[in-house]
DRENVORO-913637 format. One record per residue (C-alpha): y, x negated, z negated. Coordinates in pm, whole numbers, padded with zeros to 5 digits, always signed. Layout:
! residues N
YXZ;...
! end
This chain:
! residues 458
-02577+02054-09610;-02321+01852-09420;-02328+01469-09450;-02013+01380-09639;-01826+01006-09545;-01774+00815-09878;-01650+00459-09789;-01687+00127-09968;-01333+00019-10036;-01220-00375-10163;-00926-00236-10334;-00713-00446-10120;-00333-00358-10181;-00180-00128-09928;+00177-00151-09823;+00406+00030-09595;+00459-00284-09383;+00369-00207-09027;+00016-00249-08989;+00009-00380-08597;+00214-00672-08539;+00191-00647-08193;+00157-00952-07929;+00311-01274-07876;+00421-01424-07550;+00118-01596-07434;-00100-01303-07572;+00114-01024-07374;+00111-01232-07031;-00266-01314-07064;-00334-00944-07148;-00058-00838-06877;-00256-01091-06576;-00591-00899-06652;-00446-00557-06481;-00595-00491-06128;-00283-00303-06000;-00486-00062-05852;-00342+00118-05545;-00406+00435-05710;-00335+00383-06064;-00509+00641-06271;-00332+00500-06595;-00029+00643-06439;-00174+01000-06400;-00282+00974-06745;+00047+00912-06879;+00252+01260-06924;+00620+01082-06851;+00433+00892-06546;+00571+00576-06680;+00517+00323-06398;+00269+00092-06583;+00137-00111-06332;+00463-00184-06227;+00596-00302-06520;+00291-00488-06612;+00292-00726-06302;+00664-00768-06388;+00537-00878-06717;+00259-01078-06588;+00509-01302-06378;+00714-01370-06687;+01006-01119-06597;+01064-00956-06896;+01398-00799-06776;+01228-00652-06471;+00974-00488-06679;+01196-00387-06936;+01408-00204-06626;+01090-00036-06486;+01004+00112-06802;+01381+00222-06845;+01333+00426-06532;+01094+00682-06703;+01116+00619-07107;+01422+00637-07338;+01192+00520-07637;+00942+00243-07538;+00925+00070-07827;+00827+00403-08040;+00598+00524-07739;+00420+00193-07760;+00331+00227-08131;+00270+00584-08156;+00165+00726-07814;-00213+00867-07816;-00278+00612-07560;-00659+00617-07621;-00627+00981-07488;-00392+00915-07199;-00319+00623-07019;-00573+00380-07168;-00829+00605-07164;-00777+00626-06803;-00780+00248-06700;-01058+00155-06466;-01155-00134-06666;-01280+00103-06928;-01568+00140-06783;-01659-00204-06870;-01500-00204-07204;-01201-00394-07118;-00931-00155-07036;-00595-00302-07083;-00388-00258-07386;-00100-00055-07221;+00085+00044-07545;+00114-00325-07709;+00226-00407-07377;+00502-00187-07346;+00587-00246-07713;+00617-00588-07663;+00840-00566-07358;+01058-00325-07576;+01079-00543-07858;+01162-00849-07684;+01440-00666-07455;+01572-00588-07811;+01561-00909-07962;+01705-01081-07657;+01917-00849-07534;+01825-00906-07196;+01838-00581-07025;+02203-00396-06948;+02219-00027-06932;+02296+00152-06642;+02453+00461-06619;+02621+00668-06329;+03036+00650-06353;+03225+00977-06399;+03206+01292-06578;+02974+01589-06485;+02962+01804-06786;+02933+01847-07143;+02622+01898-07304;+02526+01984-07674;+02176+01882-07807;+02072+02011-08171;+01804+01827-08287;+01754+01449-08265;+01377+01410-08257;+01173+01278-07921;+01276+01600-07734;+01613+01576-07820;+01652+01195-07770;+01498+01210-07444;+01754+01477-07280;+02033+01284-07442;+01922+00960-07285;+01840+01114-06925;+02159+01301-06939;+02354+01018-07039;+02259+00786-06746;+02336+01014-06536;+02717+01048-06679;+02704+01388-06906;+02924+01321-07182;+02632+01434-07456;+02674+01516-07822;+02374+01531-08076;+02381+01753-08385;+02149+01690-08676;+02098+01809-09034;+01998+01504-09161;+02166+01175-09254;+02037+01004-08983;+01943+01076-08669;+01545+01061-08548;+01398+01396-08678;+01013+01329-08711;+01020+00972-08589;+01245+00895-08891;+01114+01121-09154;+00782+01270-09032;+00596+00898-08937;+00510+00693-09184;+00626+00325-09186;+00316+00163-09157;+00274+00319-08836;+00642+00301-08740;+00910+00089-08847;+01208+00302-08918;+01435+00007-08761;+01267+00044-08460;+01371+00405-08440;+01705+00298-08545;+01717+00048-08269;+01639+00294-07990;+01898+00532-08166;+02135+00240-08117;+02025+00170-07742;+02103+00568-07650;+02475+00561-07854;+02542+00261-07629;+02490+00483-07336;+02770+00698-07465;+02590+00927-07689;+02776+01083-07980;+02580+01196-08320;+02707+01392-08542;+02459+01449-08875;+02474+01635-09158;+02556+01929-08986;+02316+02231-08998;+02327+02458-08709;+02329+02754-08779;+02533+02720-09087;+02798+02446-09062;+02833+02521-08686;+02700+02806-08436;+02601+02761-08093;+02873+02999-07996;+03135+02791-08145;+02966+02454-07952;+03054+02691-07635;+03400+02725-07747;+03426+02341-07804;+03352+02330-07428;+03020+02231-07405;+02892+02343-07052;+02545+02380-07223;+02345+02367-07526;+02009+02214-07574;+01771+02335-07876;+01530+02058-08002;+01469+02134-08325;+01071+02118-08302;+00892+02338-08595;+01041+02250-08931;+00835+02557-09141;+00500+02457-09246;+00225+02695-09228;+00069+02796-09560;-00282+02793-09701;-00291+03190-09768;-00574+03214-10058;-00580+03275-10403;-00354+03032-10636;-00122+02902-10368;+00185+02933-10581;-00023+02645-10873;+00230+02339-10932;+00058+02061-10731;+00021+02226-10396;+00212+02032-10161;+00337+02017-09788;+00247+01749-09570;+00608+01709-09399;+00746+01755-09748;+00534+01463-09897;+00580+01221-09614;+00952+01269-09589;+00997+01206-09939;+00784+00908-09948;+00988+00771-09652;+01304+00846-09841;+01152+00652-10191;+01039+00357-09960;+01368+00296-09821;+01562+00342-10164;+01718+00660-10071;+01555+00847-10379;+01407+00761-10675;+00983+00732-10676;+00951+00976-10916;+01073+01242-10678;+00762+01195-10424;+00552+01423-10529;+00214+01214-10553;+00187+00939-10841;-00022+00675-10979;-00364+00804-11059;-00358+01171-10859;-00697+01310-10711;-00572+01402-10371;-00725+01662-10137;-00589+01673-09784;-00684+02003-09616;-00682+01971-09207;-00807+01682-08981;-00494+01587-08742;-00262+01313-08724;-00019+01448-08972;-00348+01483-09212;-00424+01123-09153;-00042+01024-09207;-00052+01204-09528;-00391+01077-09643;-00321+00700-09593;+00061+00754-09735;-00104+00912-10067;-00293+00592-10088;+00002+00377-10085;+00187+00588-10338;-00103+00528-10595;-00353+00817-10551;-00659+00746-10736;-00901+00918-10500;-00803+01081-10122;-01024+01350-09975;-00996+01515-09637;-01147+01862-09616;-01203+02023-09259;-01373+02341-09201;-01498+02150-08866;-01703+01851-08770;-01593+01482-08694;-01602+01577-08353;-01384+01874-08340;-01073+01703-08546;-00757+01656-08379;-00684+01322-08505;-00689+01020-08306;-01012+00839-08341;-00812+00520-08414;-00585+00709-08692;-00926+00828-08843;-01087+00512-08841;-00816+00323-09020;-00801+00605-09236;-01177+00529-09348;-01111+00135-09358;-00824+00215-09602;-01058+00441-09846;-00967+00768-09753;-01309+01018-09791;-01403+01270-09568;-01586+01647-09619;-01695+01831-09327;-01779+02193-09271;-01571+02266-09578;-01335+02589-09571;-01105+02620-09895;-01128+02961-10043;-00953+02929-10387;-00703+02721-10571;-00860+02638-10913;-00635+02612-11227;-00418+02862-11445;-00071+02681-11441;-00167+02368-11278;-00423+02269-11025;-00727+02153-11127;-00910+02155-10798;-01017+02315-10476;-01305+02583-10416;-01456+02571-10061;-01751+02712-09872;-01970+02564-09692;-01945+02595-09285;-02210+02583-09031;-02206+02570-08651;-02184+02871-08447;-02175+02976-08087;-01931+02822-07844;-01796+02552-08086;-01689+02783-08356;-01813+02771-08738;-01911+03042-08996;-01966+03075-09348;-02272+03042-09535;-02177+03145-09854;-02248+02863-10040;-01966+02746-10239;-01816+02368-10401;-01586+02330-10636;-01385+01996-10558;-01184+01822-10843;-00796+01758-10772;-00462+01766-10938;-00261+01739-10615;-00359+01919-10281;-00165+01851-09937;-00216+02092-09655;-00152+01936-09309;-00263+02238-09108;+00037+02284-08882;+00401+02382-08870;+00584+02694-08702;+00956+02699-08594;+01232+02804-08812;+01447+03110-08695;+01801+02979-08839;+01928+02930-08495;+01772+03212-08312;+01917+03440-08609;+02279+03313-08539;+02285+03320-08197;+02242+03630-07965;+02035+03682-07677;+01764+03441-07737;+01425+03568-07736;+01134+03455-07912;+00747+03521-07896;+00516+03684-08142;+00461+03340-08318;+00837+03271-08321;+00856+03023-08020;+01104+03018-07787;+01108+03173-07422;+01208+02973-07174;+01253+03018-06804;+01071+02806-06498;+01406+02810-06286;+01624+02647-06401;+01367+02455-06588;+01377+02520-07008;+01651+02787-06989;+01630+03024-07259;+01689+03445-07199;+02077+03356-07246;+02247+03142-06995;+02337+02802-07052;+02100+02771-07361;+01775+02559-07301;+01537+02471-07563;+01226+02215-07516;+00962+02027-07727;+00788+02172-08029;+00985+02484-08073;+00891+02593-07742;+00538+02493-07736;+00274+02416-07991;+00364+02121-08218;+00223+01803-07991;+00253+01432-07946;+00575+01251-07926;+00522+01167-07568;+00430+01548-07447;+00734+01651-07610;+00959+01356-07376;+00755+01521-07106;+00838+01855-07146;+01223+01719-07211;+01252+01539-06908;+01182+01856-06700;+01440+02018-06930;+01701+01757-06879;+01678+01808-06501;+01703+02195-06540;+02018+02131-06734;+02163+01947-06434;+02080+02172-06195;+02245+02468-06398;+02594+02259-06467;+02635+02162-06130;+02549+02526-05990;+02830+02657-06318;+03026+02380-06192;+03033+02468-05795;+03114+02837-05887;+03378+02773-06107;+03532+02572-05792;+03474+02844-05557;+03643+03112-05798;+03944+02864-05826;+03964+02810-05436;
! end
């Protein structure tokens, strides 16, 4: 039998206030001065967008906050966000040489401090090239869309971002809970991108209110699709139509809207006293479990078919979930929802380790009581844009197929794609990494397009 984790919890009140308050000025400078400024900085190679980490830390150590912010801006359009939600414990911070002594530099908190200080004091001017090189339409305002928008705007492209929500931000606004990422921080980063000249057109559903072909008719030279993975994966087991089975991203979005006062709290599908099971063990599962406690769930249990060692969630997110009272049941694979009209529980099979890290069923069954089950086993792309636009090919899973040259262009000329709509769902910074490469591909394409038009006119 697997060993389950039940936590001693002191019933402290959980709120949606941001948990990590960040560094003070003194704390930030003291931490920055610990950096060894390695000649071959492994921290930078560990960063997906190759942020100039030692350089901005050295500027901070000297008290040059504006200089530090300018260094970061060369590679990132979303530093305050990355400093909060990047999986730095697996990336830049994991690569710091001081980790060998258990004293790695807190790179994320330093980046966050610089970005927050810059925003509060408004000390860094936004630098962009003059002139107009072309017009680009961007569909989706998540990490990929915002990165492409910022990079192209700095290079003097006219950029318009289309989004179907009332506010831009995508998963940053509607998918990551407030206690991990304050929404005013997201709004602030978006306002900074707007100051570069980027225009946001919200409440527009591309494929319904406007099509990609109509965007080209409006005079855009290229279109970037950064819509992410909008459709949840279902757990195809008996009883999945019962009332009480909830998708994680829907729950997180409704909780965010209720917390901001945009919808009534009664519309959030988890209520006071609910017994909740969360299926999955990624970061979204941890966010859903912790959010469920905050909206009043009496008990929250995460169920996962593998072991703690094989979960995809960050160790820090898992530890915080445990501290807040989330329980965990490892080696359980859901096989049936229990109930007639309404959900009463989840039936699971005990699993055991098999060869090469896989698991297999043991035939032993356990019934877990619950009146709500949150499914957090991943997302997949929607087909709305692809179905209304000719010439864009997707693979068997529905992910958009793109080229290496120019990087990120789909099978239809002038249409590019990046982020989760091209790859399996990943982190904010990995979406940014791909988006930066796609932005370069868009520049190459438009420059070549303009050159050919000039040659045709001469």
